[in-house]
C-alpha positions in Angstrom: -7.9 26.6 -14.8 -6.3 23.4 -16.0 -2.8 22.7 -14.8 -0.3 19.8 -15.5 0.8 17.5 -12.7 3.1 14.5 -12.5 2.2 11.4 -10.5 5.0 9.1 -9.6 4.4 5.7 -8.1 5.9 2.2 -7.6 4.8 0.1 -10.6 5.9 -3.1 -8.8 3.2 -2.6 -6.2 0.6 -0.6 -8.1 0.9 -1.4 -11.9 0.6 1.6 -14.3 -2.3 0.1 -16.1 -4.3 -0.2 -12.9 -3.5 3.5 -12.1 -4.6 4.5 -15.6 -7.9 2.6 -15.2 -8.5 4.4 -11.9 -7.6 7.8 -13.4 -10.3 7.2 -16.1 -12.9 7.0 -13.3 -12.0 10.4 -11.8 -13.8 13.5 -13.1 -11.0 15.6 -11.5 -8.6 14.1 -13.9 -9.3 15.8 -17.2 -6.6 14.1 -19.2 -3.5 11.9 -18.7 -0.3 11.0 -20.6 1.7 7.9 -19.6 5.3 8.3 -20.4 7.4 6.2 -18.0 6.6 2.9 -16.2 6.5 4.8 -12.9 5.1 8.3 -13.9 2.1 9.8 -15.5 1.3 13.4 -16.4 -2.2 14.4 -15.6 -4.3 17.5 -16.4 -6.7 18.8 -13.7 -8.4 21.8 -12.3 -7.8 20.5 -8.8 -4.8 21.0 -6.4 -2.0 18.4 -6.0 -3.3 17.8 -2.5 -6.8 17.0 -3.7 -5.5 14.7 -6.5 -3.3 12.9 -4.0 -6.3 12.3 -1.8 -8.2 10.8 -4.7 -5.4 8.2 -5.1 -4.9 7.5 -1.5 -7.3 4.5 -1.2 -6.2 2.9 -4.5 -2.4 2.5 -4.3 -2.4 -0.5 -2.1 0.0 1.0 0.5 2.6 2.1 -2.0 4.4 5.4 -1.8 3.5 7.9 -4.5 3.4 11.7 -5.0 1.5 14.2 -7.0 3.3 17.4 -8.0 2.2 20.4 -10.0 4.5 21.2 -13.0 5.0 25.0 -13.0 5.2 26.4 -16.5 8.8 26.7 -17.6 10.2 25.1 -14.5 11.0 21.7 -15.9 13.6 20.1 -18.1 14.4 16.6 -19.3 14.4 14.3 -22.3 10.9 13.3 -23.3 9.1 12.9 -26.6 7.7 16.1 -28.1 4.2 14.9 -27.5 4.9 14.8 -23.7 6.1 18.4 -23.8 3.0 19.5 -25.9 0.8 17.8 -23.2 2.5 19.7 -20.4 2.8 23.1 -22.2 -0.8 23.1 -23.5 -3.0 21.5 -20.8 -6.3 20.4 -22.3 -9.2 18.2 -21.3 -9.7 14.9 -23.2 -13.4 15.9 -23.4 -14.4 12.9 -21.3 -15.4 15.0 -18.3 -17.0 18.5 -18.3 
């Protein structure tokens, strides 16, 4: 089952583009949506713990966290496309 997560990180230590390039290499990350300089939504069928471990060796000692986004347990001001991404988790089709 695909679920949405949010990854937050320090972009001064680990730039967002570098994180996105790394996410593109991980079959566990079925899709991503970058919406802030320090946060990215990802879609995966893995747990938050498993996803965090996949990032551990790549963040150059920076603090970061991965958190599942429970359906309906969020709020904020984001573009409609971001809410669509979270509310309807889908694979990009890159990975089976």
